Every structure is written in C-alpha cells, then in structure tokens.
C-alpha positions in Angstrom: -100.3 -103.4 -23.0 -102.5 -102.8 -20.0 -102.6 -99.2 -21.2 -104.8 -96.3 -20.4 -108.0 -96.0 -22.3 -108.1 -93.1 -24.8 -111.8 -93.0 -25.7 -113.8 -91.4 -22.9 -116.8 -91.9 -24.0 -131.6 -104.1 -6.5 -133.4 -106.5 -6.4 -135.9 -106.4 -3.5 -136.8 -109.5 -1.7 -139.6 -109.6 0.9 -140.7 -111.8 3.8 -144.1 -113.2 4.4 -146.1 -114.1 1.2 -143.9 -112.6 -1.5 -144.8 -111.7 -5.1 -141.7 -111.0 -7.1 -141.0 -108.9 -10.1 -137.5 -107.9 -10.9 -134.1 -109.0 -12.2 -130.8 -110.2 -11.2 -127.2 -109.4 -12.1 -125.9 -111.2 -15.2 -122.7 -112.1 -13.5 -121.8 -115.8 -14.2 -122.6 -118.1 -11.3 -119.9 -120.4 -10.0 -118.4 -121.9 -6.9 -116.8 -119.0 -4.9 -118.8 -116.3 -3.1 -117.6 -112.8 -3.8 -115.1 -111.9 -1.1 -114.0 -108.5 -2.5 -114.7 -105.8 -5.0 -112.0 -107.4 -7.2 -114.0 -110.6 -7.3 -117.1 -108.7 -8.4 -115.3 -106.8 -11.0 -113.7 -110.0 -12.3 -117.2 -111.6 -12.5 -118.3 -108.7 -14.7 -115.2 -108.9 -16.8 -115.6 -112.6 -17.4 -118.8 -111.9 -19.2 -117.3 -109.5 -21.7 -116.0 -111.1 -24.9 -112.4 -110.1 -25.5 -112.5 -111.5 -29.1 -109.4 -113.1 -30.6 -107.0 -110.2 -30.7 -103.9 -110.7 -28.5 -104.1 -107.4 -26.7 -107.6 -107.6 -25.2 -107.1 -111.4 -24.5 -103.9 -111.0 -22.5 -105.3 -108.1 -20.6 -108.4 -110.0 -19.5 -106.5 -113.2 -18.6 -104.0 -111.2 -16.5 -106.9 -109.4 -14.8 -108.6 -112.6 -13.8 -105.2 -114.1 -12.7 -104.6 -111.2 -10.4 -108.1 -111.3 -9.0 -107.6 -115.0 -8.0 -110.9 -116.2 -9.5 -112.0 -117.4 -12.9 -109.2 -119.9 -13.8 -111.5 -121.9 -16.0 -112.4 -118.8 -18.0 -108.7 -117.8 -18.1 -107.8 -121.2 -19.6 -110.5 -120.9 -22.2 -109.2 -117.5 -23.2 -105.6 -118.8 -23.2 -106.6 -121.5 -25.7 -108.0 -118.8 -28.0 -104.8 -116.8 -27.5 -102.7 -119.8 -28.5 -104.7 -120.3 -31.7 -104.1 -116.7 -32.7 -100.6 -116.0 -31.2 -98.8 -116.1 -34.5 -100.5 -112.9 -35.7 -100.1 -111.1 -32.4 -96.3 -111.6 -32.1 -95.5 -111.3 -35.8 -92.8 -109.0 -37.0 -93.8 -105.3 -36.7 -93.3 -102.1 -34.6 -95.1 -103.6 -31.6 -93.6 -107.1 -31.7 -91.5 -106.6 -28.5 -94.5 -105.5 -26.4 -96.7 -108.3 -27.8 -94.0 -110.9 -27.0 -93.4 -109.5 -23.5 -97.0 -109.4 -22.5 -97.8 -112.8 -24.0 -94.8 -114.5 -22.2 -96.1 -113.1 -18.9 -99.7 -114.2 -19.6 -98.7 -117.8 -20.6 -96.2 -118.3 -17.8 -98.6 -116.9 -15.2 -101.2 -119.4 -16.3 -98.8 -122.3 -15.9 -98.2 -122.9 -19.6 -94.8 -122.9 -21.4 -94.1 -119.8 -23.4 -91.2 -121.6 -25.1 -93.7 -123.9 -26.9 -96.9 -121.9 -27.3 -98.7 -122.1 -30.5 -95.5 -123.2 -32.2 -93.6 -120.2 -31.0 -90.6 -120.0 -28.7 -91.5 -116.5 -27.4 -88.7 -116.0 -24.8 -86.1 -116.8 -27.4 -87.8 -114.4 -29.9 -87.9 -111.6 -27.3 -84.3 -112.1 -26.1 -83.3 -111.8 -29.8 -84.7 -108.3 -29.8 -82.6 -107.1 -26.8 -79.9 -104.6 -27.7 -76.5 -106.1 -26.8 -74.3 -103.0 -26.7 -74.3 -99.2 -26.6 -76.4 -96.7 -24.7 -79.5 -98.8 -25.1 -77.9 -102.1 -24.0 -80.6 -104.3 -22.4 -83.5 -102.5 -24.2 -86.0 -104.7 -26.1 -86.8 -103.2 -29.4 -87.6 -104.2 -33.0 -85.6 -101.4 -34.5 -84.5 -97.9 -33.7 -87.8 -96.4 -34.8 -90.3 -98.8 -33.2 -92.7 -98.0 -30.4 -91.2 -100.0 -27.7 -91.4 -98.1 -24.4 -90.8 -98.3 -20.7 -94.0 -100.3 -20.4 -92.6 -102.8 -22.9 -89.4 -103.1 -20.8 -91.4 -103.7 -17.6 -93.6 -106.4 -19.2 -90.5 -108.0 -20.7 -88.8 -108.2 -17.3 -92.0 -109.4 -15.6 -92.5 -112.1 -18.3 -88.9 -113.3 -18.6 -88.6 -113.4 -14.8 -91.1 -116.3 -14.9 -89.1 -118.4 -17.4 -86.4 -120.9 -16.4 -83.6 -118.5 -17.6 -85.0 -115.5 -15.8 -84.9 -111.8 -16.8 -81.5 -110.8 -18.3 -79.4 -108.6 -16.0 -78.9 -106.1 -18.8 -82.7 -105.8 -19.2 -83.2 -105.1 -15.5 -80.3 -102.6 -15.6 -81.9 -100.8 -18.5 -85.2 -100.6 -16.8 -83.7 -99.1 -13.7 -82.0 -96.6 -15.9 -85.3 -95.3 -17.0 -85.9 -93.9 -13.5 -86.0 -90.1 -13.4 -84.6 -87.9 -10.6 -88.0 -87.5 -9.0 -88.4 -91.3 -8.7 -90.8 -91.7 -11.6 -90.0 -93.8 -14.7 -89.8 -92.6 -18.3 -92.0 -94.1 -21.0 -89.7 -93.0 -23.8 -91.2 -89.6 -24.4 -89.2 -86.5 -25.1 -89.3 -83.4 -23.0 -92.5 -82.0 -24.5 -94.3 -85.3 -23.9 -94.7 -86.2 -27.5 -94.0 -89.7 -28.6 -90.9 -89.6 -30.8 -89.7 -92.9 -32.1 -85.9 -93.3 -32.2 -85.2 -90.8 -29.4 -84.1 -93.3 -26.8 -81.1 -92.6 -24.7 -80.9 -95.4 -22.2 -81.5 -93.3 -19.1 -84.1 -90.7 -18.1 -82.9 -87.2 -18.9 -85.6 -85.1 -17.2 -88.6 -85.4 -14.9 -90.7 -84.3 -17.9 -90.3 -87.8 -19.2 -92.1 -89.4 -16.3 -95.3 -91.4 -16.9 -97.3 -92.7 -14.0 -98.4 -96.0 -15.6 -94.8 -96.8 -16.5 -93.7 -96.0 -13.0 -96.2 -98.4 -11.5 -95.3 -101.2 -14.0 -91.6 -100.7 -13.5 -92.0 -100.9 -9.7 -94.0 -104.1 -10.0 -91.4 -105.6 -12.3 -88.5 -104.7 -10.0 -90.4 -106.4 -7.1 -90.8 -109.7 -9.0 -89.0 -112.8 -7.7 -85.6 -113.1 -9.2 -85.5 -109.4 -10.0 -85.9 -107.8 -6.6 -82.4 -108.8 -5.6 -80.8 -107.2 -8.6 -78.3 -104.4 -8.0 -80.1 -101.1 -7.6 -83.6 -102.6 -7.7 -84.4 -102.0 -4.0 -83.4 -98.4 -4.1 -85.3 -97.8 -7.3 -88.5 -99.4 -5.8 -88.3 -97.1 -2.7 -87.9 -94.0 -4.9 -90.7 -95.1 -7.2 -93.1 -95.8 -4.3 -92.4 -92.4 -2.7 -93.0 -90.8 -6.1 -96.4 -92.5 -6.6 -97.4 -91.6 -3.0 -96.4 -88.0 -3.7 -98.5 -87.7 -6.9 -101.6 -89.4 -5.4 -104.6 -87.1 -5.2 -106.3 -86.4 -1.9 -109.2 -88.6 -2.8 -106.9 -91.6 -3.5 -106.9 -91.4 -7.3 -103.8 -91.1 -9.5 -103.9 -88.9 -12.6 -102.8 -89.3 -16.2 -101.4 -86.1 -17.7 -103.8 -86.3 -20.6 -107.0 -87.7 -19.1 -106.8 -86.8 -15.4 -107.8 -89.1 -12.5 -108.9 -92.5 -13.9 -109.3 -96.1 -12.9 -106.6 -97.5 -15.2 -103.8 -95.3 -13.8 -105.1 -95.6 -10.2 -105.5 -99.4 -10.5 -101.8 -99.8 -11.5 -100.6 -97.3 -8.9 -102.7 -98.9 -6.1 -101.3 -102.3 -6.9 -97.8 -101.0 -7.0 -98.2 -99.1 -3.8 -99.5 -102.1 -2.0 -96.7 -104.4 -3.3 -94.2 -101.8 -2.1 -95.6 -101.7 1.4 -97.4 -98.3 1.1 -100.6 -99.7 2.6 -102.2 -96.4 3.6 -101.8 -95.0 0.1 -102.9 -98.3 -1.4 -106.0 -98.4 0.6 -106.9 -94.8 -0.5 -106.5 -95.9 -4.1 -108.7 -99.0 -3.4 -111.4 -96.8 -1.9 -111.4 -94.5 -4.9 -111.6 -97.5 -7.2 -114.5 -98.9 -5.2 -116.3 -95.6 -5.6 -116.0 -96.1 -9.4 -117.8 -99.4 -9.4 -121.4 -100.0 -10.3 -123.2 -101.6 -7.4 -126.7 -102.6 -6.5 -126.8 -99.6 -4.2 -125.8 -96.9 -6.7 -127.4 -97.7 -10.0 -130.5 -95.7 -11.0 -131.8 -97.6 -14.0 -132.7 -101.1 -15.0 -130.0 -101.0 -17.7 -127.4 -100.1 -15.2 -128.6 -102.8 -12.9 -127.5 -105.4 -15.4 -123.9 -104.1 -15.3 -123.2 -104.4 -11.5 -119.5 -105.0 -10.9 -118.2 -102.9 -13.8 -115.6 -100.2 -13.0 -115.9 -96.8 -14.6 -112.9 -95.1 -16.2 -113.6 -91.8 -14.5 -116.3 -89.9 -12.7 -118.0 -88.8 -15.9 -118.3 -92.3 -17.1 -119.6 -93.4 -13.7 -122.4 -90.9 -13.7 -123.4 -92.0 -17.2 -123.1 -95.7 -16.3 -125.2 -95.4 -13.1 -128.0 -93.6 -15.0 -128.0 -95.4 -18.4 -125.9 -98.5 -18.1 -123.3 -99.4 -20.7 -124.0 -99.6 -24.4 -122.3 -99.7 -27.8 -118.7 -98.5 -28.0 -118.6 -97.7 -24.2 -118.1 -101.4 -23.4 -114.5 -101.1 -24.7 -113.7 -98.4 -22.3 -115.4 -100.1 -19.3 -113.7 -103.4 -20.2 -110.3 -101.8 -20.3 -111.0 -100.0 -17.0 -111.9 -103.3 -15.3 -108.8 -105.0 -16.7 -106.5 -102.5 -15.0 -108.5 -101.5 -12.0 -108.9 -105.0 -10.6 -105.2 -105.1 -9.6 -105.7 -102.2 -7.3 -108.6 -103.6 -5.5 -108.4 -105.5 -2.2 -108.1 -109.2 -2.8 -106.0 -108.9 -6.0 -102.5 -110.4 -6.2 -99.6 -108.2 -7.5 -98.3 -108.9 -11.0 -95.0 -110.2 -9.7 -96.6 -113.2 -7.9 -100.1 -113.7 -9.3 -100.5 -117.1 -10.9 -103.0 -119.7 -11.8 -101.8 -121.9 -8.9 -103.7 -119.6 -6.5 -106.6 -118.9 -8.8 -110.0 -120.4 -8.0 -111.6 -122.2 -11.0 -115.0 -120.6 -10.8 -116.4 -117.2 -10.7 -118.3 -115.5 -7.9 -122.1 -115.8 -8.1 -122.8 -112.1 -7.8 -126.3 -110.9 -7.6 -128.0 -108.2 -5.6 -129.2 -109.3 -2.3 -132.9 -108.8 -1.5 -133.9 -105.7 0.4 -135.4 -107.9 3.0 -138.4 -105.6 3.6 -140.6 -107.4 6.0 -143.7 -107.0 8.2 -142.7 -106.8 11.8 -146.1 -106.5 13.5 -149.8 -105.9 13.1 -151.5 -103.7 15.6 -155.3 -103.9 15.9 -157.6 -101.3 17.5 -161.0 -101.6 19.1 -162.5 -99.2 16.6 -161.8 -101.8 13.8 -158.8 -99.9 12.5 -155.3 -101.5 12.2 -151.8 -100.7 11.5 -149.2 -102.9 9.6 -145.6 -102.1 10.5 -142.7 -103.0 8.2 -138.9 -102.5 8.0 -136.5 -101.9 5.2 -132.7 -101.9 5.7 -130.5 -99.1 4.3 -128.3 -99.7 1.3 -125.0 -101.5 1.4 -122.6 -102.6 -1.4 -124.9 -105.5 -2.4 -128.3 -104.3 -1.4 -130.3 -101.9 -3.5 -132.1 -99.4 -1.3 -135.9 -99.0 -1.7 -136.7 -95.4 -2.6 -140.5 -95.6 -2.7 -143.3 -97.5 -1.0 -147.0 -98.0 -2.1 -149.8 -100.2 -0.7 -153.3 -101.4 -1.5 -156.0 -103.2 0.5 -158.7 -105.7 -0.4 -161.3 -107.7 1.5 -161.3 -111.4 1.3 -163.2 -112.6 -1.7 -162.8 -109.3 -3.5 -160.4 -108.5 -6.3 -157.5 -106.1 -6.0 -158.1 -102.6 -7.3 -155.7 -101.3 -9.9 -154.6 -98.2 -7.9 -151.9 -98.1 -5.3 -151.7 -95.5 -2.6 -148.3 -93.9 -2.1 -146.5 -93.9 1.2 -143.8 -91.4 2.2 -140.3 -92.8 1.7 -139.7 -92.6 5.4 -142.9 -94.5 6.3 -142.6 -97.6 8.3 -146.3 -98.5 8.6 -149.6 -98.7 6.7 -152.7 -97.5 8.5 -156.0 -99.4 7.7 -159.2 -97.5 8.1 -162.1 -98.8 10.0 -163.2 -102.2 8.7 -166.9 -102.8 7.9 -169.0 -105.9 7.9 -172.5 -106.5 6.7 -175.0 -108.7 8.6 -174.7 -112.3 7.4 -178.1 -113.6 6.1 -179.8 -115.7 8.8 -177.4 -114.6 11.5 -178.1 -112.4 14.5 -174.4 -112.2 15.5 -173.3 -108.7 16.5 -169.7 -109.3 15.4 -168.0 -110.9 12.4 -164.4 -111.7 11.7 -163.3 -109.8 8.7 -160.2 -110.6 6.6 -158.3 -108.0 4.8 -155.2 -108.4 2.6 -152.6 -105.8 2.5 -149.8 -105.5 -0.1 -146.9 -103.3 0.4 -144.8 -102.6 -2.7 -141.2 -101.4 -2.4 -139.3 -100.1 -5.4 -135.7 -99.0 -6.0 -134.5 -96.3 -8.3 -133.6 -98.9 -11.0 -137.3 -99.6 -11.3 -137.2 -103.1 -9.7 -140.0 -103.8 -7.3 -141.3 -106.6 -5.2 -144.4 -107.0 -3.0 -144.9 -108.3 0.5 -148.4 -109.4 1.3 -149.9 -109.9 4.7 -153.3 -111.0 6.0 -155.1 -109.0 8.7 -158.1 -110.6 10.5 -160.2 -108.6 12.9 -163.5 -109.0 14.7 -165.7 -106.0 13.9 -169.3 -104.9 14.7 -171.9 -105.9 12.1 -173.7 -103.2 10.3 -177.4 -104.1 10.2 
C-alpha cells in the first residue's frame, strides 16, 4: 500500500569570463521542463531503484502517473512488475491488498489487469469479496488476514477502472467504514491496536479513524463510476470536512503514531483538492513544498545531489539539508516522495490519473546559476578602481551565494594563492592604486596598466564559481 513510513530515521554561474567549479543535480534529463514541485519530486524519484518487489514498484509507478511525467520510466517499471507479479499477488494474508493495488497500477498505465503476467487479477480479487453477512462487500483472504480500509479503497479504485467497474457491495462496504466524525476506519479496534478478525462491517467509534484511510476512501469515492453510487457524495463531504478539521495550522496532517509527516499530508492534500477544498489543499501543498530539498536550502555538497527529494518530517529534512541522504534513509525518503507527490500542485488525483495524460520524459532539473555578474567598473584619477557586481537572492531553483572572495593580478603575472574575503553584503571590490614602472627606452609619463580581477562566489553547499574581469587604466609612471 501507499502506507506511512515507520522508520524515521547551487550551482553558481557567472557572467563575463567564467571559470566553473561545481556540480549539477543528478535528476534525469528529458523533454519537459519542471513546471511544479511534483515534477521535481518525480524526477528525483525516477532515479531511485524500486527493485523487483511489487509494493515499492507499484508505489513508484503510481507516483509518476499522478505527477504527469515519466511515462517511459513507468512503463519500464511496469514491465518489471509483470515479470514478478506472480509472487506479489500469491496466496497469503496480504493478497487482497496486493491484487487491489496492482489492478489500479496496471489499469492506470493503460494495460489489461485481466491478462497481466498470466494473471486475471480482477477475477482473483472479486473472488475474495465477502458475499453475505456483516462484512458483505469486504475484500479479504480470510477472517484473520490483514485486509483493511486501505485495501478496500484500493480495490474500489482499481476495479472502477476495469470494464465491469467496482461492485456495488464493495462501495457500500467502504462507505460503511465511515465513522460519526467523518473519518474512515482502518479496521483497528478501539485502543488502536491492529486486531485481525475484529471486523464488523461498519465503524463503531471515532477511535477507529485513520487519516490515511480517510484520504484514500475519499479519493476512491470520487472515482468515475463510483461517485454516483448511493451515499458516496454525502460520505465525501463528511470526509473532506473531517480532513479539513484535523489539518494543522501549518498545513500538515498528522499520523497518531508519527505526528505531522509528508505521507499523511500528501494523501490528505490530494484528497482535499479532489473534494474542492482548495484553500486547505494549498496549505498542505505549501507544507509539502517546505519539506523538499531545493538548491536554495541545502547546506552540503551531498545534499545538493538530492535536490527534489521530499523529507518525511522536519527532523528528516534538517538532516537531509545538512548531510544529504545515505544508507537506509533512502527507503524513507523514497516512500515520502511516493506519497507526497500526489499532494503537490500539478499532480492528478488517483481517481483520474492515467498514462494518457502522462508525458513520456522527465524534467531536466538542475540548479540554475546564481548569475553573479559584473555590472560596472569605475576608475579614479588616483589610479584606484572599483568593480561592482550583483548577486540575486535565492529562489526555489537558485542556490544563494553566502560568501565572496577576490584576488587581483597584473597582466603577465601569476595569480597568488591567497584570496581576500569580502563581506557577504558586499557588492563591489575596491582596487588599490595601480603602479607602473618606467619602460626601458621610454620617456612617457603614463602607461596603460592591465589588472585582472577574479571574484569567487560560493554557496553553503561548497559549490563555487568565479567571474573574471579585466581592468585597464592609464597610470603615472614611477621613474
């Protein structure tokens, strides 16, 4: 499932003559330009290897599908999924959920889930639906499996895309999981412990509410072919009001175990937008944007390489900005991006996202240059001079320079090894009085002296580039 994670574990380009030393983002280059934060996050996600397991593969494919970019990469991953689908949907406690999510993934990518890797997945899933009793319409392997409200929502979303559509009983059962406060139950008992077999067909208490399940149920009930079902519209309204009510003031949405996080906020933001709660959805999007590594907020070269990634929470963000992402942390960051993308501007809701509106390539995301440039050179009669330069402030895609140094040499001489430091607020370099010796055999009182000035700008990530300018002045000859 697209479930919460449990483990919590700038370039500078210069005008004039430019000497460059630095790096670029590793995001895969392709045809589209990044139009949104979702594009940038999808570009980062596309460079993470989901392996061959069905869970990570389906989550990554779904994330790229909702982002609207990366169709080629999605199709590559879909081929890997098909080669390994038998193991993913095999008999076991999680079979219903695996089938449900796989059906959605395959159908959203324009393939046929009824003939995928030798499996008729819609038929297999429908065979798991309870046909009578209190749990009529529920998809389960048996009475003690771990199928949940999330499983039910994925099943409705997936089957809604098949020719036969989602069974009416399945939709009715999903609506029955709505609790009095508008949230949806994830099949927990009253003390929020997962207890297999304790399913009763309807929510019994607000204590059973799970925010992720609420978002998924809302999105499922808005899917084409489902939204018109009896009771769906009223359930969506109550669920949207519930999510808006539990949203934190900063736009995030919390999980009862792990607090505010990108996974829960990503799902909630997507659900709120799909339900027409634009103000609340925008707040969620803004919070998700603040969790993303950008050229403007990273503070190390290692972090610079991960621009586009979305942190699970504020603690992970602080670590990521400072040290980048390494080792086991990649799993958490990958899962965060998979779920956060749907809540970012530019993403399509799960109910309507499809490969037909997905661009084949991925955005060519790299940090724009700082564009530090020399604006003018002012010369004085006393043979002094001043070189003025500008440096724009940071934006989403521009890494702000945090330090400036300079050095000067006369034409024909070598550069010295030492650089002089300028204040971060400096916008000019002052050159001391130039000197010129008498040229042998010449009685000229003045000579034209050429000095070269290099200004080096650096950002907090340690990337630096140098702008070089030539200053020519007529100075009095020293005899």
